[in-house]
Each structure stands twice: as C-alpha cells, then as structure tokens.
C-alpha positions as a Markdown table, in Angstrom:
| # | Residue | x | y | z |
|---|---|---|---|---|
| 1 | Met | -2.8 | -14.7 | -11.3 |
| 2 | Asn | -2.9 | -11.6 | -12.9 |
| 3 | Leu | -2.6 | -8.0 | -10.6 |
| 4 | Phe | -5.5 | -6.9 | -12.2 |
| 5 | Ser | -7.8 | -9.3 | -12.2 |
| 6 | Glu | -10.6 | -10.2 | -9.9 |
| 7 | Ile | -10.7 | -7.2 | -8.1 |
| 8 | Pro | -14.4 | -6.4 | -6.7 |
| 9 | Glu | -16.0 | -3.2 | -8.3 |
| 10 | Lys | -17.4 | -2.2 | -4.7 |
| 11 | Leu | -14.8 | -2.0 | -2.0 |
| 12 | Pro | -15.5 | -1.3 | 1.3 |
| 13 | Glu | -12.8 | -2.0 | 2.7 |
| 14 | Glu | -9.0 | -1.8 | 1.4 |
| 15 | Leu | -8.3 | -5.5 | -0.5 |
| 16 | Ile | -5.6 | -7.4 | 0.9 |
| 17 | Glu | -4.2 | -10.8 | -0.6 |
| 18 | Val | -0.8 | -12.5 | 0.0 |
| 19 | Leu | 0.7 | -13.4 | -2.9 |
| 20 | Ala | 3.8 | -15.5 | -1.9 |
| 21 | Glu | 5.5 | -15.5 | 1.6 |
| 22 | Ser | 7.9 | -17.4 | 3.4 |
| 23 | Ser | 9.4 | -17.1 | 7.4 |
| 24 | His | 11.5 | -14.0 | 6.1 |
| 25 | Ile | 9.2 | -12.6 | 2.8 |
| 26 | Arg | 5.3 | -11.2 | 2.4 |
| 27 | Ile | 4.7 | -10.4 | -1.1 |
| 28 | Glu | 1.0 | -8.8 | -0.8 |
| 29 | Arg | -1.4 | -6.9 | -3.6 |
| 30 | Ile | -3.4 | -4.3 | -1.9 |
| 31 | Val | -6.4 | -2.2 | -3.9 |
| 32 | Ser | -7.9 | 0.7 | -2.7 |
| 33 | Asp | -10.9 | 2.7 | -3.7 |
| 34 | Gly | -10.3 | 6.3 | -2.2 |
| 35 | His | -9.2 | 4.5 | 0.9 |
| 36 | Thr | -7.2 | 6.1 | 3.5 |
| 37 | Ser | -5.6 | 5.6 | 7.4 |
| 38 | Ala | -8.0 | 6.1 | 9.9 |
| 39 | Asp | -7.8 | 9.2 | 11.7 |
| 40 | Gly | -4.2 | 9.4 | 14.4 |
| 41 | Phe | -3.3 | 5.9 | 13.1 |
| 42 | Trp | 0.1 | 5.5 | 12.2 |
| 43 | Tyr | 1.6 | 2.0 | 10.7 |
| 44 | Asp | 4.9 | 1.0 | 13.2 |
| 45 | Gln | 5.7 | -2.2 | 11.2 |
| 46 | Glu | 7.9 | -4.7 | 12.3 |
| 47 | Gln | 10.1 | -5.4 | 8.9 |
| 48 | Asn | 10.8 | -3.2 | 6.2 |
| 49 | Glu | 8.2 | -2.5 | 3.3 |
| 50 | Trp | 9.1 | -1.9 | -0.4 |
| 51 | Val | 6.0 | -0.7 | -2.1 |
| 52 | Leu | 5.7 | -0.1 | -6.2 |
| 53 | Leu | 2.3 | 1.9 | -6.8 |
| 54 | Val | 1.1 | -0.1 | -9.8 |
| 55 | Ser | -2.1 | 2.0 | -11.0 |
| 56 | Gly | -3.8 | 4.8 | -9.5 |
| 57 | Thr | -2.2 | 7.5 | -7.0 |
| 58 | Ala | -1.8 | 7.8 | -3.3 |
| 59 | Thr | -0.3 | 10.0 | -0.8 |
| 60 | Leu | 1.7 | 8.4 | 1.9 |
| 61 | Glu | 2.5 | 10.5 | 5.2 |
| 62 | Phe | 5.4 | 10.4 | 7.5 |
| 63 | Glu | 5.9 | 11.9 | 10.3 |
| 64 | Glu | 8.3 | 14.5 | 8.7 |
| 65 | Arg | 7.2 | 14.6 | 5.1 |
| 66 | Lys | 4.8 | 13.7 | 2.3 |
| 67 | Val | 5.1 | 11.9 | -0.7 |
| 68 | Asp | 2.7 | 11.7 | -3.8 |
| 69 | Leu | 2.8 | 8.5 | -5.5 |
| 70 | Lys | 1.6 | 7.8 | -8.9 |
| 71 | Ala | 1.6 | 4.8 | -10.9 |
| 72 | Gly | 5.2 | 3.1 | -11.4 |
| 73 | Asp | 6.4 | 4.9 | -8.5 |
| 74 | His | 8.4 | 3.0 | -5.9 |
| 75 | Ile | 9.2 | 3.6 | -2.1 |
| 76 | Leu | 11.2 | 1.6 | 0.4 |
| 77 | Ile | 10.2 | 2.6 | 4.0 |
| 78 | Pro | 12.2 | 0.8 | 6.7 |
| 79 | Ala | 11.1 | -1.3 | 9.7 |
| 80 | His | 9.5 | 1.3 | 12.4 |
| 81 | Gln | 9.6 | 4.1 | 10.3 |
| 82 | Arg | 6.1 | 5.4 | 11.3 |
| 83 | His | 3.4 | 6.4 | 8.4 |
| 84 | Arg | 0.2 | 6.7 | 7.0 |
| 85 | Val | -2.0 | 6.9 | 3.8 |
| 86 | Glu | -3.2 | 9.7 | 3.6 |
| 87 | Lys | -5.0 | 9.8 | 0.6 |
| 88 | Thr | -5.9 | 7.2 | -2.5 |
| 89 | Ala | -7.4 | 8.1 | -5.5 |
| 90 | Ala | -11.0 | 7.9 | -5.5 |
| 91 | Ser | -11.9 | 7.8 | -9.2 |
| 92 | Glu | -9.6 | 4.8 | -10.1 |
| 93 | Lys | -8.7 | 1.5 | -8.2 |
| 94 | Thr | -5.1 | 2.1 | -6.6 |
| 95 | Ile | -3.4 | -1.3 | -6.8 |
| 96 | Trp | -0.4 | -1.3 | -4.3 |
| 97 | Leu | 2.4 | -4.5 | -4.6 |
| 98 | Ala | 4.2 | -4.6 | -1.4 |
| 99 | Val | 7.2 | -6.8 | 0.0 |
| 100 | Phe | 7.7 | -7.1 | 3.6 |
| 101 | Tyr | 11.3 | -8.5 | 4.4 |
| 102 | Asp | 13.3 | -8.4 | 7.7 |
C-alpha cells in the first residue's frame, strides 16, 4: 500500500484507516480535507499518540497552546493531554500517520 493511494476526491468526513495493530499499538492513516474538530470537542485519549504530518498543513490546539504543523513535522501527544484539530488545509489533502501506543 502507498500512503498517497486510494484517497477519494470528496471526503465528507475524515478518512481513518488502520494500517497495523496489536494489543499495544495501532498505526493509522488519517486523511483530512479541511476537517476540524467539532466546536467544544476535545480528544482525551487513553494512549500516547505520535503523529507525523505527511502532507498538507494543520493546527493542533492544546489547552495551553496551539501548534502549526507542515509536511514532515511530528509531535508526541501524551495520553490524556486534551487536544483538538483547529484546522487542516482546505486547498489540499492533509495526510497524517498516527501511532497510538501504551
């Protein structure tokens, strides 16, 4: 599989695909097309999440700061660190590689 293949032209919702998983780790490809977190929604996950922005741009909002990401940037989000997606590129697909682990 190629991270850039089989991406629909229209994405009414983010496309989330599990690429590999075991009892302690899950690797996902996430494709956004201008998608954001719903107003007032915050992720508060049980697992750590390491995210690589493969293409596009995005802004993650944390309770204490915002982080702008461009292709090649990566960030570690510890378990239970509340965060949300403030914006993703509307002019191109934003592709994330997310690794969730204990």
